[in-house]
N, C-alpha and C positions, 0 to 999 in steps of 0.2 A: 147263432149257428156255428161261427168259427170257434167260439169259446167251448161249445159242446164238443166239437171235433178235437180241439186241443186236449180236453179232458180225457177223451177216448184214447187218444194217442198216448197220453201219460199212463193210461191203464193197459197199454200194450195190445189194444185191439187191432188185429191184423188189417181188417177192412178200413179202419180209420187211418192207419199208417199208409196204406196204399193210396187212399184218397188224398191225404196230405201231400205225398210225393207227386201225385198227378197235378195238384194245384200249383206246386212249385215248377214242375216241368212245363206246364202250359202257360206259365207266367200270368196266372190269375191275379186279379186285383186283390183277392183275399190272402194270397200267399204271404205277402209281407207281414200282414197282421198276425197270421198263424205263427210264423217264425219268431216274431217278437214275443208272443205269449210263451213259446216253448224254450226260448233261449236260456233262461235261468236254470233250466233242467238239463242243459247240455254240458259237455266237457268231461263226462265220466267215461265214455267209451274210448277204447284204444283203437286207433285206425291203422290198418295194415294195407299198404299198396302193393299190388302185384302187377308187374309190367314186363315187357319183352316182346320179341318179334312174333308175328302170327304163327300158329302151329307149334309153339314151344310147350304147350301143355298147361297153360295158366289155369284154365277152368278145372282141369283134373286135379291140380295142386290145390286150388281153392276148395274144391269138394272134399279132398282128403284132409286138409287143415281144419275145415269146419267140423268134421267128424271127431277129430282129436279135441277141439275146443269144447264140443258138446259132451264128450266123455269126461271132461274136467269141470262140467257143470256150468259152462259159460253160454250165455245167450248171444247169438250171432246174427249180424245183418250183412248182406252181400249186395253191393252195387256192381253189376256187370255192365261195363260201358261198351256198347256194341257199335260197329260202324253204322253210319247213317246212310240210308238209301238216297242217292242223289236225285231220285225222281219223286219219292213220296215223303222223304224226311223221316221215315220210320226206321226202327232198328231191326236187325236180323233175328235177334232173340236166340241165337244159337247157344249162348252160354247157359241160358235157362234150361234148355233141353238137356244139356250135359250134367246139370246139377239136380235133376228131378228127385233123386233119392233124399237129398238134404232138404229139398223144398217141402217134403211131407211132414217135417218136424215142426211142431207148434212154436218152438223157441228159435227157429231159423226163419229169417225173412229175406227173400231174394227178389231183387228188382233189376230188370234190364233198363238201361237208359241209352238214348242215342247221343252221339257226339255232337250233332247239330252244328258242325262247323268249328268246333273247338280244336285248334291245330295240334295241341299237345296230346290229344288222344283221350282226354278226360272231359266228360260232359260239363258244360258251364254250370249246370244245376246240381252236379253230384255232391258238392259240399253242403248245399242246403238239404239234400236228401239224407246225407249223413247226420245232419243235425236232428232231423225228424226221427231217424232210427236211434240216435243217441238218447233223445228225450223219451223214447218208448221203452228204454231200459236195456238196450243191447250192451253187452260187456265188450265185445269186439266187433268191429265193422271192417270187412274186407272190400277194398275197391280194386276191381280188376279192369285194367285199361285195354283199349283196343290194340295196343302194341304195334304201332305203325312203323317202328324202327327209326323214327325221327325223335326230336327232343321231347322227352316226357317230363319236363320240369314241373308241369302243373300237378302231377301226382306227388312229387317230392314236396310241393308246397301245400299239400293237403294231408298226407299220411304221416304217422309218427314213425313207422318203420316201412321202408321201401325195399321190396324184394324184386330183383331183376332175374327173370328166368330165361336161360339160354339153352340151346341144344347143340350137339356137336356140329350139326349142319349150319349153324348160325354164321359160319364163315370165319375167317381168321380174326384174331383178337384185335388187330389194328382197326379192321372195319367196325367191330363192335364198339371200340372206343370212339370212332368217328360218329357213330350214331348217337352219342351223347349219354348213353346208358351208364358209362363208367362213373360219371360225375354224381349220379343220384342214388346209387345202390348202397343200402346198409347191409344187405345180405345178397350174395350171388348164388344162384342155383343152376347147376348143369343137369337138366332133366333128360330123360331117355339116355342115361349115362351108360347103358349097356351097348350103345352104338359105337362104332369105330370113330376115333378122334376125340372122345371125351377126355381121355388122359392128357392129350396135348393141349386141349382148350383149358383144362384145369390148371396146368403148369403156366400157360401164357397169362391167364387171368390173375393168378396169385403173384406172378412176377410184376405185372403191370400195376396191381393194387399196392404192392410193396413199394414200388418206385414212386407211386403217387403220394405215399404217406409223407407227411411233413414232420418237423421236429415237435410241433404242437399236437400231433396225433397221439391219442392215448388208447386207441382201440384199433385192432387189426380187423379188417373186413373179411368175414368168413366166406369161403367158397364151398358149397355143399353139393354132393352128387345125389340125385334122386332118380327113381323110376316110379313116377306117380301112379301109373296104371297098375303096378304091383305093390303099391303102398310102401315102397322101399325108400328110406331116407326122410320120410315125412315127420317122424318123431324127432329126428335130429333137427330138422328145420324148425319145428315148434319150439324145441329147447333154445335154439338160437334167437328166436323172436322174443321169448320171455327174458332171455339174458340181455338182449338189446333194450328191452323195456326197462328192466331193472337198472341197467347202466345209465340210461337217459334220466331216470328218476333220481338216482343217487348223485349224479353230477349236476343236477339242476338244469339239464339240457332240454328236457321235455317241455318245461314251462317256457324256456327261451324260444324253442322251436315253434311252439303254439302261438306265442306273442308275435313272432315274425310272420307267421302264416296269417294271423288276424289282420296285421297291417296290410298285407297283400290283398286280403279279402275286402277290407274297407276301401282300398284304392280302386278295386274292380267295381264295387258298389257305387262309389262316387263317380267314376268314369261313365258307368251305365246311366246313372241319373242325369249327369250333365249332358250326355249325348241325347237322351230322350227329351230333355228340356230345351236343348239348343235347336233341334230340328223341328221347328214349327211348320204348320201347313204352308205358310207364306214362303219360308226358306226352301221348302221342297219344290214349290212351284217355280221359284227363282232358279233353282238348280236345273229343273227340266227345261226352262227357257234358255239357259246359258250353255248347256252341255254341248250343243252343236258347235258353238263358237269356240269353246275350250278344245273340242275334238279337232277343229280345223286350225288350231293354234292362233286364233285371233286374240284370245285371252288366255293367260296362264292360270292353272288351277291355284297357284299361290296368290295371285291378285284377287281371284274370286273369293278365296277363303278370307283374305284380309278385308274384303268388302263386306262379307257376311258378319265378321266380328265387329266391324265399325258400327253396324246396325244393332248389335246386341246390347 
């Protein structure tokens, strides 16, 4: 059954791709086997990460970029990471609604995924979903994060090119830098640039990016102005993405980046497997028995953990 599903994914069947991502999201026992079968057919798609604060226009930019990629004959996959409902665990699916016109294209696949507690804003299963889209023949995969304004390091550890979208109302550039976004952006976009304050934000960003450059830096990070709703600046953004892709390939940095990301992925897989193996039913019962004493400070959590490991 899984072999049949894998073959259908390799043949770009939309329903099979959707089913494969569902298996991964739901942590099905068959998900690992499916990913193993597909893995040798991955590594061809180029991953674009789009992040930034809520309301910056990330979905509109994603939609506009998708249209340009399709005009250039590229097949596109989109993973839109939505905030998780704290009550149901489900995603709001707002991004999908905003991208309906792209979703009708047979060579565009859009999937909303819930963050499910992933603090960096990127779903824990988004990388596996990207692998499925990659194996299905997509040339470009766009990952749009929830953009919580906190550390978005996990998108930088997944995407080949990371785009940070800001708006004039994002606040002063110092606050932007504090949010951690300055460290991960390969391209910065000031969207809604017809609004007051866009020029000042652009100057501040360029100054800060210039100051951040080291002697080893051989590439200046671009700052682009867009008005995504009017499709202004999107062609320029596309050109910078392609330039960054060519730069990474020419310098051998794309392979280096992907190897580093694979090491991080393997560490996550090992940690997940060890955690699952460690917490036996017996250990969970022991935790339930001792939690009251730990809460009342009769036993320290450190002593309890040492005790658990002595038994392992």
